[in-house]
C-alpha positions as CSV (number, residue, x, y, z in Angstrom):
1,X,-87.4,35.7,-19.1
2,X,-89.0,38.9,-19.6
3,X,-88.9,40.4,-23.1
4,X,-89.9,44.1,-23.6
5,X,-91.8,44.9,-26.9
6,X,-92.0,48.3,-28.7
7,X,-95.4,48.0,-30.7
8,X,-96.4,50.4,-33.4
9,X,-98.2,53.5,-32.9
10,X,-102.2,52.9,-32.6
11,X,-103.3,56.4,-34.2
12,X,-103.0,55.1,-37.5
13,X,-104.9,51.9,-37.0
14,X,-107.5,54.3,-35.3
15,X,-108.0,56.5,-38.4
16,X,-108.2,53.4,-40.7
17,X,-110.9,51.9,-38.5
18,X,-112.7,55.1,-38.5
19,X,-112.7,55.2,-42.2
20,X,-113.6,51.8,-42.6
21,X,-116.6,52.1,-40.2
22,X,-117.7,55.3,-42.2
23,X,-117.3,53.4,-45.4
24,X,-119.4,50.4,-44.2
25,X,-122.1,52.5,-43.1
26,X,-122.3,54.3,-46.2
27,X,-122.0,51.1,-48.5
28,X,-124.7,49.4,-46.3
29,X,-127.1,52.3,-46.5
30,X,-126.5,52.5,-50.3
31,X,-127.0,48.7,-50.9
32,X,-130.4,48.8,-49.3
33,X,-131.6,52.3,-50.6
34,X,-133.9,50.6,-53.1
35,X,-136.3,48.4,-50.8
36,X,-137.5,46.3,-53.7
37,X,-134.3,45.7,-55.3
38,X,-131.5,45.8,-52.6
39,X,-127.7,45.6,-53.9
40,X,-126.4,42.7,-52.1
41,X,-122.9,43.3,-53.2
42,X,-122.9,46.5,-51.3
43,X,-124.1,45.0,-48.3
44,X,-121.6,42.0,-48.1
45,X,-118.9,44.6,-48.8
46,X,-120.2,46.9,-45.8
47,X,-120.6,43.9,-43.6
48,X,-117.0,42.5,-44.6
49,X,-115.6,46.1,-43.9
50,X,-117.3,46.1,-40.5
51,X,-115.9,43.1,-39.2
52,X,-112.4,44.5,-40.1
53,X,-113.3,47.5,-38.6
54,X,-113.9,45.7,-35.3
55,X,-110.7,43.4,-35.7
56,X,-108.6,46.5,-36.1
57,X,-110.2,48.2,-33.0
58,X,-109.6,44.9,-30.9
59,X,-106.0,45.5,-31.7
60,X,-105.9,48.9,-30.1
61,X,-104.3,49.2,-26.8
62,X,-104.0,52.1,-24.3
63,X,-101.3,51.7,-21.7
64,X,-101.3,54.4,-18.7
65,X,-98.3,55.9,-17.3
66,X,-96.4,53.3,-15.0
67,X,-98.6,50.4,-16.3
68,X,-97.8,47.6,-18.5
69,X,-99.4,44.9,-20.6
70,X,-98.3,41.2,-20.8
71,X,-99.1,39.5,-24.1
72,X,-99.8,36.0,-24.9
73,X,-100.5,34.2,-28.2
74,X,-102.8,31.1,-27.4
75,X,-100.8,30.4,-24.4
76,X,-97.3,31.5,-25.6
77,X,-95.7,34.6,-23.8
78,X,-94.8,37.2,-26.6
79,X,-93.5,40.0,-24.5
80,X,-94.3,42.9,-22.3
81,X,-95.0,46.4,-23.3
82,X,-93.9,48.9,-20.7
83,X,-94.2,52.3,-22.7
84,X,-97.5,54.3,-22.3
85,X,-99.6,55.6,-24.9
86,X,-101.8,54.2,-27.7
87,X,-100.6,51.1,-29.5
88,X,-101.7,48.8,-32.0
89,X,-100.8,45.0,-31.6
90,X,-101.9,41.6,-33.3
91,X,-105.7,41.5,-32.3
92,X,-105.3,37.9,-31.6
93,X,-103.0,38.5,-28.7
94,X,-104.4,38.3,-25.1
95,X,-103.0,40.8,-22.5
96,X,-103.0,41.2,-18.8
97,X,-102.8,44.6,-17.3
98,X,-100.1,45.1,-14.4
99,X,-99.1,48.1,-12.6
100,X,-95.5,49.1,-12.2
101,X,-96.1,51.8,-9.5
102,X,-94.7,51.5,-6.1
103,X,-96.9,49.9,-3.4
104,X,-96.8,50.3,0.4
105,X,-97.6,47.4,2.6
106,X,-98.3,47.9,6.2
107,X,-97.8,44.4,7.7
108,X,-99.8,43.1,10.5
109,X,-98.3,43.1,14.1
110,X,-96.9,39.4,14.7
111,X,-96.3,37.6,18.0
112,X,-93.0,35.8,17.4
113,X,-90.3,34.5,20.0
114,X,-86.9,36.3,19.5
115,X,-83.6,34.5,19.6
116,X,-83.9,34.1,23.5
117,X,-87.3,32.6,23.3
118,X,-88.9,35.7,24.5
119,X,-92.5,36.5,22.9
120,X,-92.2,39.7,21.4
121,X,-94.6,41.9,18.9
122,X,-93.1,42.8,15.5
123,X,-94.6,44.6,12.4
124,X,-93.0,46.3,9.4
125,X,-93.7,48.5,6.4
126,X,-92.3,48.1,3.2
127,X,-92.5,49.8,-0.3
128,X,-92.2,47.4,-3.4
129,X,-93.1,47.5,-7.1
130,X,-93.0,44.7,-10.0
131,X,-89.8,44.7,-11.7
132,X,-90.2,41.7,-13.9
133,X,-93.5,41.4,-15.4
134,X,-92.9,37.8,-16.8
135,X,-92.1,36.6,-13.3
136,X,-95.2,38.4,-11.6
137,X,-97.3,37.1,-14.2
138,X,-96.1,33.4,-14.6
139,X,-93.9,32.4,-11.8
140,X,-96.3,32.9,-9.0
141,X,-99.9,32.8,-8.6
142,X,-101.3,36.2,-7.6
143,X,-98.1,37.9,-6.9
144,X,-99.6,40.6,-4.5
145,X,-100.7,37.6,-2.1
146,X,-97.3,36.2,-2.6
147,X,-95.7,39.5,-1.5
148,X,-97.9,39.4,1.7
149,X,-97.2,35.9,2.8
150,X,-93.5,35.9,2.0
151,X,-93.2,39.3,3.9
152,X,-94.6,37.6,7.2
153,X,-92.2,34.8,6.8
154,X,-89.3,37.1,6.6
155,X,-90.4,39.1,9.6
156,X,-90.7,36.0,11.6
157,X,-87.5,34.6,10.3
158,X,-85.7,38.1,11.3
159,X,-87.2,38.1,14.8
160,X,-86.2,34.6,15.5
161,X,-82.4,35.4,14.3
162,X,-81.7,38.1,16.9
163,X,-82.5,38.9,20.7
164,X,-84.8,41.8,21.5
165,X,-82.1,43.5,23.6
166,X,-78.8,42.5,25.1
167,X,-80.1,41.9,28.8
168,X,-79.9,38.2,28.5
169,X,-77.2,38.0,25.9
170,X,-74.3,40.6,26.5
171,X,-72.3,39.4,23.7
172,X,-74.8,39.8,21.1
173,X,-73.4,41.9,18.2
174,X,-76.7,43.0,16.9
175,X,-80.1,43.4,18.7
176,X,-83.6,44.3,17.2
177,X,-84.2,47.1,19.5
178,X,-80.7,48.8,19.0
179,X,-80.0,47.2,15.6
180,X,-81.1,50.5,13.7
181,X,-80.1,50.9,10.0
182,X,-78.3,47.3,10.2
183,X,-81.7,45.5,11.0
184,X,-83.5,47.3,8.3
185,X,-80.7,46.2,5.9
186,X,-80.8,42.6,6.7
187,X,-84.7,42.9,6.6
188,X,-84.4,44.3,3.0
189,X,-81.8,41.6,1.9
190,X,-84.1,38.9,3.1
191,X,-87.3,40.4,1.5
192,X,-85.4,40.7,-1.6
193,X,-84.1,37.1,-1.6
194,X,-87.5,35.8,-1.1
195,X,-89.5,38.1,-3.3
196,X,-87.1,38.0,-6.3
197,X,-88.5,34.7,-7.7
198,X,-91.7,36.8,-8.3
199,X,-89.8,39.8,-10.1
200,X,-90.4,42.0,-7.1
201,X,-88.4,44.9,-6.3
202,X,-87.9,46.3,-2.5
203,X,-87.2,49.8,-2.3
204,X,-87.6,50.0,1.4
205,X,-88.3,48.0,4.3
206,X,-88.5,49.3,8.1
207,X,-90.0,48.1,11.5
208,X,-92.7,49.9,12.4
209,X,-93.7,48.2,15.7
210,X,-91.5,46.4,18.2
211,X,-92.1,45.8,21.7
212,X,-92.6,42.7,24.0
213,X,-95.6,41.0,24.2
214,X,-98.1,41.9,27.0
215,X,-97.7,38.9,29.1
216,X,-94.2,39.8,29.8
217,X,-94.2,43.6,29.2
218,X,-94.5,44.4,32.8
219,X,-91.8,42.1,34.0
220,X,-89.3,43.1,31.3
221,X,-90.1,46.6,32.3
222,X,-89.2,46.0,35.8
223,X,-86.2,44.1,34.9
224,X,-85.0,47.1,32.8
225,X,-85.6,49.6,35.5
226,X,-83.8,47.3,37.9
227,X,-80.9,47.1,35.4
228,X,-80.7,51.0,35.1
229,X,-81.0,51.5,38.7
230,X,-77.8,49.0,39.2
231,X,-75.7,50.9,36.4
232,X,-76.5,54.3,38.0
233,X,-75.5,53.1,41.4
234,X,-72.3,51.5,40.3
235,X,-71.5,55.0,38.7
236,X,-72.3,56.8,41.7
237,X,-70.2,54.6,44.0
238,X,-67.4,54.7,41.7
239,X,-67.6,58.6,41.7
240,X,-67.9,58.5,45.6
241,X,-64.8,56.1,45.8
242,X,-62.9,58.6,43.8
243,X,-63.8,61.7,45.6
244,X,-62.9,59.9,49.0
245,X,-59.7,59.0,47.8
246,X,-59.0,62.5,46.6
247,X,-60.2,64.0,49.8
248,X,-57.7,61.8,51.8
249,X,-54.8,62.3,49.8
250,X,-55.4,66.0,49.8
251,X,-55.6,66.2,53.5
252,X,-52.3,64.0,53.9
253,X,-50.3,66.0,51.2
254,X,-51.2,69.4,52.5
255,X,-50.7,68.4,56.4
256,X,-54.1,69.7,57.2
257,X,-54.9,67.3,59.8
258,X,-53.4,63.8,60.8
259,X,-55.8,60.8,60.7
260,X,-55.2,57.6,62.2
261,X,-56.8,54.4,60.6
262,X,-59.9,54.7,62.9
263,X,-60.3,58.3,62.0
264,X,-59.9,57.6,58.4
265,X,-62.4,54.8,58.6
266,X,-65.1,57.2,60.1
267,X,-64.4,59.8,57.7
268,X,-64.8,57.3,54.6
269,X,-68.0,56.1,56.4
270,X,-69.6,59.6,56.7
271,X,-68.5,60.7,53.3
272,X,-69.8,57.4,51.4
273,X,-73.0,58.1,53.1
274,X,-73.2,61.7,52.1
275,X,-72.2,61.1,48.4
276,X,-74.2,57.5,47.9
277,X,-77.3,58.6,49.8
278,X,-80.6,59.2,48.0
279,X,-81.6,62.2,50.1
280,X,-79.3,64.8,51.6
281,X,-77.5,64.1,54.9
282,X,-78.7,65.8,58.2
283,X,-75.8,67.5,59.8
284,X,-75.0,66.6,63.6
285,X,-72.8,68.6,65.8
286,X,-70.2,66.6,67.8
287,X,-69.2,68.7,70.8
288,X,-66.7,65.8,72.0
289,X,-64.1,63.9,70.3
290,X,-64.2,60.7,68.2
291,X,-63.2,58.5,71.3
292,X,-65.7,59.6,73.9
């Protein structure tokens, strides 16, 4: 479990180290000033002061904004420092630098089979950062590589859990192409569950690329076009039938003309041709009657 430390300020230790360093140099020069009879006592004291200075300087630690240090004492976790500035810690501690800044990960385009078995291409972009320094440092090996591998696994699992669209599964409540924010929320939750063991926080995850694989893209495009044409034709026919029905009812209600079944059939046929045809109908002048 992560333990946040608040170490003492390092400015006092820095001042003491500089004073000791100056005093050590002065004593060393003073001790060897007499070349024939140097004073060993001053030399020894100066060397001791120098090693103390080196020891104190080793305990100084500078932490930049949005960075942290994970501290260990001979293999035992001591704590994590997340404040920024100059600090003094036990010089025997070993430290590991760790960034707390948000990072972008643009995943590579993966070729996966969706729920219906169709090969598709999918890629995601995500924003993440380290939330628990203890887990990131000790629970996984190289947490950045862990993020890349687990994000790829999460994208593959997402793609296999839903169909690309509802052409083959009319009752699919969610599809990859039309899922929108709901699909992104499911992706974020999947990534959070996988990366929480490494102390990683997922701030945002979005599908950045989604398409049928190249080997079936042409066939699926034709299928989508055919489906759109059928849907459009269905609407046209429904509208034409309604207009014909309205015309017959108007003619009958207002006694404009009396039509028998054969004349009604001819009128319906002509109106359906005019209303459902792709091109404008060409008018033909009939100089006779319907029966000759």
